[in-house]
KOLBAKOL-156729 format. One line per 4 residues: number of its first residue (from 1); their letters; for each residue y, x, z of N, C-alpha, C. Coordinates in steps of 0.001 Angstrom, whole numbers. Example, Ala and Ser with C-alpha at 12.3 -4.5 7.8 and 13.67 -1.06 7.14 Angstrom:
1	as	-5690/13190/7800/-4500/12300/7800/-3300/13200/7800  -2250/12850/7080/-1060/13670/7140/30/12900/7870
END
This chain:
1	mevf	-25264/-6979/1961/-25917/-8209/2416/-26394/-9009/1211  -27622/-9473/1252/-28189/-10258/169/-27469/-11605/82  -27301/-12128/-1139/-26429/-13280/-1343/-26869/-14507/-556  -28177/-14795/-510/-28627/-15974/224/-28417/-15810/1724
5	eair	-28493/-14588/2199/-28208/-14335/3612/-26742/-14633/3906  -25861/-14209/3022/-24436/-14473/3221/-24150/-15968/3185  -24816/-16690/2282/-24612/-18140/2192/-25023/-18815/3498  -26155/-18401/4054/-26626/-19010/5298/-25780/-18586/6495
9	krrs	-25340/-17339/6483/-24623/-16800/7642/-23182/-17283/7705  -22597/-17593/6560/-21203/-18045/6562/-21073/-19364/7328  -20220/-19355/8331/-19948/-20550/9118/-18458/-20631/9401  -17997/-21803/9763/-16580/-21976/10097/-16319/-21465/11506
13	irqf	-15436/-20482/11605/-15103/-19851/12881/-13659/-20193/13239  -13451/-20546/14493/-12105/-20945/14925/-11570/-20102/16078  -12382/-19193/16601/-11918/-18302/17667/-11993/-16864/17150  -10817/-16247/16969/-10740/-14921/16367/-10197/-13890/17353
17	dqeh	-10610/-12644/17138/-10090/-11503/17881/-8657/-11234/17413  -7688/-11461/18295/-6290/-11330/17912/-5861/-9871/17730  -6677/-8947/18200/-6343/-7531/18068/-6843/-6937/16758  -7734/-7647/16083/-8305/-7103/14852/-7285/-7155/13725
21	qlsd	-7177/-6063/12980/-6276/-5993/11840/-7071/-5771/10557  -6655/-6437/9526/-7312/-6304/8225/-6575/-5257/7403  -7302/-4256/6936/-6680/-3196/6152/-6294/-3697/4763  -5386/-2958/4124/-5002/-3297/2754/-6202/-3238/1814
25	ddlk	-7059/-2251/2000/-8234/-2118/1140/-9166/-3316/1293  -9370/-3761/2530/-10240/-4920/2747/-9615/-6185/2171  -8307/-6310/2303/-7642/-7471/1716/-7804/-7466/203  -7657/-6322/-425/-7825/-6235/-1869/-9252/-6564/-2284
29	rlie	-10231/-6152/-1483/-11632/-6490/-1791/-11846/-7997/-1755  -11253/-8660/-780/-11398/-10113/-675/-10751/-10812/-1866  -9548/-10376/-2226/-8856/-11002/-3347/-9585/-10721/-4656  -10123/-9523/-4791/-10908/-9208/-5983/-12105/-10149/-6108
33	agcl	-12771/-10415/-4982/-13899/-11347/-5005/-13442/-12729/-5457  -12284/-13153/-4971/-11760/-14445/-5392/-11449/-14481/-6873  -10890/-13402/-7382/-10486/-13354/-8786/-11662/-13249/-9748  -12847/-12961/-9233/-14042/-12919/-10073/-14706/-14294/-10195
37	apts	-14143/-15293/-9551/-14665/-16655/-9675/-14368/-17190/-11077  -15171/-18135/-11546/-14966/-18653/-12906/-13754/-19588/-12985  -13077/-19539/-14135/-12031/-20511/-14451/-12169/-20917/-15918  -11786/-22139/-16208/-11842/-22646/-17575/-10943/-21821/-18479
41	fniq	-11466/-21393/-19627/-10722/-20573/-20588/-10242/-19252/-19980  -10821/-18830/-18856/-10349/-17632/-18155/-8882/-17774/-17740  -8463/-19000/-17435/-7039/-19274/-17232/-6512/-18711/-15916  -7399/-18463/-14953/-7023/-17841/-13672/-5801/-18543/-13060
45	nwhf	-5940/-19845/-12914/-4819/-20689/-12483/-4725/-20762/-10962  -4423/-19609/-10372/-4292/-19514/-8923/-3288/-18428/-8561  -2856/-18453/-7332/-2087/-17363/-6743/-2380/-17375/-5249  -2538/-16185/-4661/-2929/-16077/-3257/-1759/-15516/-2448
49	vavr	-1504/-16118/-1297/-480/-15614/-388/-1175/-15216/915  -1184/-13927/1206/-1841/-13405/2408/-794/-13197/3496  -963/-13892/4612/8/-13814/5704/-617/-13068/6873  -41/-11900/7176/-475/-11115/8330/626/-10996/9379
53	dkav	1828/-11380/9037/2955/-11358/9961/2756/-12467/11000  2682/-12095/12275/2388/-13058/13327/3458/-14134/13439  4705/-13783/13153/5767/-14778/13228/5578/-15860/12156  5178/-15440/10958/4939/-16411/9883/3673/-17210/10173
57	qlel	2651/-16542/10706/1437/-17265/11091/1738/-18332/12145  2630/-18031/13065/3015/-19003/14084/3701/-20207/13450  4541/-19954/12463/5172/-21058/11733/4116/-21913/11033  3148/-21249/10419/2097/-21983/9715/1243/-22786/10699
61	ravs	994/-22201/11868/234/-22929/12886/934/-24236/13261  2244/-24174/13385/3006/-25353/13791/2898/-26488/12782  2678/-26166/11505/2563/-27210/10477/1104/-27412/10063  199/-26875/10883/-1244/-27052/10653/-1883/-27699/11875
65	fnqa	-1160/-28670/12413/-1646/-29438/13566/-1994/-28537/14747  -1236/-27443/14864/-1360/-26506/15986/-2761/-25924/16127  -3432/-25736/15031/-4768/-25141/15081/-4639/-23634/15320  -5224/-23183/16426/-4986/-21821/16913/-5422/-20754/15922
69	qvee	-6481/-21008/15147/-7008/-19964/14271/-6000/-19524/13210  -5053/-20391/12887/-4058/-20052/11880/-3206/-18871/12334  -2940/-18804/13630/-2134/-17720/14184/-2978/-16553/14674  -4175/-16828/15150/-4960/-15806/15840/-5854/-14978/14930
73	csvt	-6041/-15399/13690/-6896/-14650/12773/-6179/-13400/12273  -6911/-12561/11571/-6327/-11325/11036/-5445/-11577/9823  -5824/-12530/8993/-5012/-12897/7838/-5189/-14388/7572  -4071/-15043/7359/-4081/-16445/6940/-3823/-16449/5441
77	lilt	-4804/-16886/4693/-4735/-16806/3235/-4500/-18201/2662  -3404/-18333/1941/-3075/-19599/1286/-3435/-19483/-185  -4311/-20348/-645/-4719/-20364/-2045/-3945/-21468/-2750  -3079/-21060/-3653/-2276/-22033/-4386/-2814/-22200/-5794
81	grld	-2635/-23393/-6335/-2921/-23603/-7743/-1721/-23174/-8571  -1978/-22800/-9798/-877/-22461/-10710/-883/-23477/-11838  3/-24464/-11726/-26/-25591/-12644/548/-25263/-14015  1260/-24147/-14128/1847/-23763/-15415/1068/-22640/-16086
85	ahed	-154/-22401/-15635/-922/-21268/-16159/-1162/-21382/-17660  -1212/-22614/-18171/-1505/-22807/-19595/-324/-22456/-20494  854/-22285/-19917/2045/-22081/-20731/2117/-20679/-21324  1459/-19723/-20709/1476/-18346/-21216/57/-17779/-21233
89	psrv	-772/-18234/-22156/-2157/-17763/-22210/-2290/-16263/-22450  -1261/-15622/-22991/-1365/-14199/-23302/-1650/-13361/-22063  -1235/-13839/-20887/-1431/-13049/-19664/-2913/-12913/-19312  -3747/-13871/-19741/-5179/-13804/-19418/-6023/-13460/-20633
93	lrna	-5367/-13232/-21772/-6071/-12859/-23000/-5702/-11440/-23425  -5201/-10664/-22482/-4639/-9348/-22815/-5656/-8399/-23420  -6940/-8610/-23121/-7971/-7708/-23650/-8773/-8335/-24795  -8370/-9518/-25225/-9099/-10205/-26292/-8608/-9726/-27662
97	sddl	-9452/-9914/-28654/-9060/-9565/-30017/-7960/-10515/-30492  -7271/-10119/-31564/-6196/-10961/-32105/-6718/-12338/-32497  -7920/-12396/-33087/-8487/-13677/-33505/-8749/-14576/-32298  -9331/-13988/-31242/-9615/-14782/-30048/-8322/-15225/-29365
101	qamf	-7331/-14345/-29342/-6056/-14725/-28738/-5449/-15918/-29455  -5477/-15883/-30773/-4906/-16984/-31549/-5675/-18277/-31305  -6993/-18201/-31287/-7813/-19391/-31102/-7633/-19980/-29703  -7747/-19119/-28673/-7695/-19616/-27309/-6293/-20070/-26910
105	tgmi	-5273/-19449/-27456/-3909/-19885/-27137/-3709/-21339/-27538  -4135/-21667/-28745/-4022/-23050/-29200/-4867/-24004/-28386  -6082/-23593/-28053/-6974/-24455/-27285/-6434/-24715/-25884  -5961/-23662/-25224/-5471/-23805/-23853/-4240/-24705/-23807
109	kgfy	-3290/-24441/-24682/-2074/-25250/-24671/-2363/-26694/-25070  -3263/-26873/-26016/-3600/-28223/-26441/-4362/-29006/-25389  -5213/-28305/-24631/-6061/-28970/-23643/-5274/-29371/-22406  -4403/-28481/-21940/-3713/-28725/-20673/-2246/-29138/-20837
113	gkda	-1668/-28880/-21992/-230/-29042/-22130/303/-30435/-21932  -513/-31446/-22192/-21/-32828/-22128/-614/-33619/-20974  -1275/-32946/-20049/-1969/-33668/-18980/-1761/-32958/-17647  -716/-33354/-16926/-414/-32728/-15638/-1526/-32976/-14623
117	dlsl	-2142/-34153/-14685/-3241/-34449/-13754/-4413/-33507/-13973  -4710/-33218/-15233/-5811/-32309/-15538/-5503/-30905/-15028  -4265/-30475/-15150/-3889/-29153/-14655/-4103/-29060/-13149  -3760/-30118/-12418/-3962/-30114/-10972/-5446/-30157/-10628
121	qeac	-6202/-31000/-11331/-7645/-31064/-11090/-8303/-29715/-11346  -7909/-29079/-12428/-8509/-27794/-12768/-8140/-26733/-11746  -6903/-26787/-11242/-6483/-25839/-10209/-7289/-26034/-8935  -7550/-27282/-8582/-8373/-27558/-7393/-9769/-26972/-7550
125	rsva	-10359/-27137/-8724/-11688/-26576/-8965/-11658/-25054/-8880  -10677/-24459/-9532/-10602/-22994/-9567/-10410/-22420/-8172  -9514/-23017/-7404/-9247/-22541/-6051/-10487/-22693/-5168  -11237/-23765/-5364/-12461/-23952/-4582/-13474/-22849/-4875
129	fagq	-13653/-22532/-6152/-14568/-21450/-6518/-14107/-20126/-5902  -12814/-19844/-6025/-12272/-18597/-5497/-12428/-18533/-3983  -12153/-19638/-3309/-12265/-19670/-1857/-13670/-19389/-1381  -14657/-19963/-2051/-16039/-19712/-1660/-16402/-18241/-1885
133	niml	-15968/-17685/-3008/-16216/-16258/-3241/-15626/-15404/-2118  -14409/-15725/-1727/-13731/-14953/-686/-14468/-15064/637  -14906/-16249/998/-15601/-16429/2273/-16950/-15718/2283  -17664/-15747/1172/-18938/-15034/1110/-18719/-13526/1138
137	aaca	-17672/-13066/456/-17346/-11639/502/-16982/-11228/1920  -16201/-12051/2602/-15832/-11759/3992/-17077/-11637/4859  -18021/-12541/4675/-19260/-12506/5437/-20012/-11204/5174  -20093/-10811/3910/-20795/-9579/3558/-20093/-8352/4126
141	mgld	-18806/-8461/4390/-18028/-7358/4938/-18016/-7357/6465  -18760/-8277/7070/-18787/-8348/8521/-17626/-9108/9120  -16951/-9920/8292/-15826/-10725/8751/-16230/-12185/8837  -15375/-12980/9448/-15631/-14407/9610/-14463/-15190/9034
145	scam	-14692/-16463/8775/-13667/-17239/8090/-13760/-18708/8444  -12721/-19426/8071/-12714/-20880/8200/-11870/-21446/7065  -12430/-22385/6317/-11686/-23057/5259/-10981/-24276/5844  -9709/-24451/5482/-8908/-25502/6099/-8103/-26280/5057
149	igfq	-8047/-27594/5257/-7118/-28438/4500/-6171/-29165/5455  -6303/-28898/6754/-5482/-29551/7760/-4135/-28879/7914  -3261/-29077/6927/-1911/-28526/7003/-976/-29425/6203  306/-29349/6526/1321/-30128/5835/1792/-29344/4615
153	seev	1395/-29804/3462/1636/-29049/2230/3114/-28765/1994  3958/-29761/2216/5380/-29559/1960/5962/-28504/2879  5496/-28474/4128/6016/-27496/5074/5488/-26091/4769  4232/-25996/4375/3686/-24698/3964/4458/-24179/2751
157	tril	4740/-25066/1820/5522/-24700/647/6891/-24158/1056  7533/-24814/2009/8860/-24380/2470/8779/-23021/3164  7833/-22864/4065/7723/-21627/4837/7474/-20426/3936  6611/-20605/2949/6229/-19484/2087/7104/-19355/841
161	glpe	8010/-20302/646/8874/-20239/-527/8127/-20432/-1829  7132/-21324/-1821/6328/-21545/-3025/7110/-22360/-4058  7002/-22012/-5330/7624/-22844/-6370/6824/-24132/-6567  7437/-25093/-7241/6781/-26391/-7462/5485/-26242/-8246
165	thpp	5410/-25210/-9056/4228/-25009/-9899/3040/-24429/-9131  3242/-24105/-7837/2201/-23449/-7051/1923/-24216/-5757  1317/-25400/-5840/1034/-26161/-4620/-43/-25473/-3778  101/-25503/-2450/-944/-24939/-1588/-2133/-25902/-1523
169	llml	-3291/-25440/-1955/-4463/-26308/-2057/-5509/-26031/-981  -5535/-24818/-465/-6562/-24445/503/-6032/-23319/1379  -6405/-23368/2661/-6053/-22303/3596/-7341/-21694/4126  -7404/-20363/4134/-8536/-19650/4716/-8030/-18775/5852
173	tigk	-8654/-18894/7002/-8359/-17976/8099/-9512/-16987/8182  -9176/-15687/8231/-10191/-14639/8138/-9951/-13593/9215  -11018/-13166/9851/-10900/-12137/10874/-12244/-11867/11525  -12207/-11470/12791/-13413/-11167/13560/-13623/-12241/14624
177	aiqp	-14788/-12858/14608/-15079/-13909/15581/-15242/-13333/16980  -14815/-14107/17975/-15063/-13726/19368/-16050/-14684/20026  -16407/-15745/19308/-17420/-16681/19785/-18303/-17076/18612  -19591/-17289/18863/-20476/-17711/17776/-20154/-19132/17341
181	pkpr	-20542/-19493/16129/-20293/-20871/15676/-21162/-21865/16440  -20695/-23085/16478/-21487/-24146/17102/-22680/-24474/16198  -23745/-25041/16765/-24896/-25416/15936/-24483/-26395/14836  -25139/-26300/13715/-24851/-27239/12632/-25121/-28663/13105
185	mgll	-24332/-29596/12626/-24474/-30990/13044/-25542/-31731/12249  -26105/-31079/11240/-27191/-31703/10489/-26932/-31745/9007  -27851/-31172/8216/-27767/-31237/6764/-28571/-32423/6257  -28117/-33018/5171/-28851/-34129/4565/-30154/-33622/3958
189	dfee	-31130/-34515/3845/-32418/-34155/3249/-32291/-34090/1721  -33291/-33435/1101/-33256/-33264/-351/-33097/-34585/-1089  -33839/-35614/-678/-33781/-36886/-1398/-32427/-37576/-1258  -31628/-37126/-309/-30289/-37698/-134/-29245/-36999/-996
193	vlsv	-29543/-35812/-1459/-28539/-35043/-2208/-28984/-34697/-3626  -30250/-34922/-3964/-30787/-34466/-5250/-31523/-35571/-5986  -31079/-35828/-7225/-31833/-36667/-8154/-32332/-35775/-9284  -33489/-36091/-9828/-34076/-35297/-10906/-34217/-36169/-12154
197	drfg	-33623/-35723/-13242/-33681/-36362/-14558/-32831/-37618/-14668  -32733/-38405/-13626/-31859/-39579/-13627/-31460/-39875/-12194  -30314/-40519/-12035/-29827/-40818/-10686/-30789/-41763/-9969  -31090/-41433/-8740/-31946/-42283/-7924/-33414/-41924/-7976
201	hhpl	-33780/-40934/-8810/-35176/-40501/-8878/-35329/-39290/-7973  -36127/-39433/-6909/-36192/-38421/-5857/-37613/-37891/-5649  -38146/-37154/-6604/-39498/-36620/-6419/-39548/-35447/-5432  -38424/-34782/-5227/-38365/-33638/-4322/-37830/-34100/-2969
205	tgtl	-38644/-33992/-1956/-38247/-34469/-635/-38383/-33353/382  -37914/-33629/1583/-38032/-32655/2641/-36693/-32332/3271  -36756/-31549/4311/-35562/-31199/5079/-35038/-29841/4638  -33737/-29742/4479/-33125/-28450/4156/-33211/-27528/5356
209	des	-33377/-26254/5088/-33464/-25247/6143/-32068/-24967/6691  -31834/-25282/7954/-30513/-25104/8553/-30350/-23759/9227  -31386/-22945/9265/-31296/-21677/9992/-30442/-20659/9238
END
């Protein structure tokens, strides 16, 4: 599937075929797509928890405002940030030269080591990039998805046994849709979302294509 087609076709789906199962190979393809997303310093400050066990999905549904897709999808994917990723840069520099390892180790630890807020902000950015990659890959594979933030983080952490360094930042439900998505509620026009050269300068106008 061509990339722009996948971008347009990807929609939030909330009604999934409960009989559909995601193979290990397909799950690995989705995670690989996520791991190819960009991260600062190649820090790869994420960890993914794929839940296919219906009993665990039911627990997650209960702490996600009873949203049915959490239980009914083929896999409920929790994208966590890794707030301690900067502490061991060697894990992401394994293929770098000795000179690059020495340089980047100092830069990574110096940049993130004293700023917990920055580590969380960076994890949020990284997880967002990874999540979008995963959803577009799912679309290209003939699957459907829904990105969710409607869950109780502390309860998700408890259910999945997440350490403090791995907060759950995003939930993706992935599977096969049984109903088409609802019509889009309306995209903003170009002049509402785009400034050129300086803020408030809107030479490019018109309506975005919602099809």
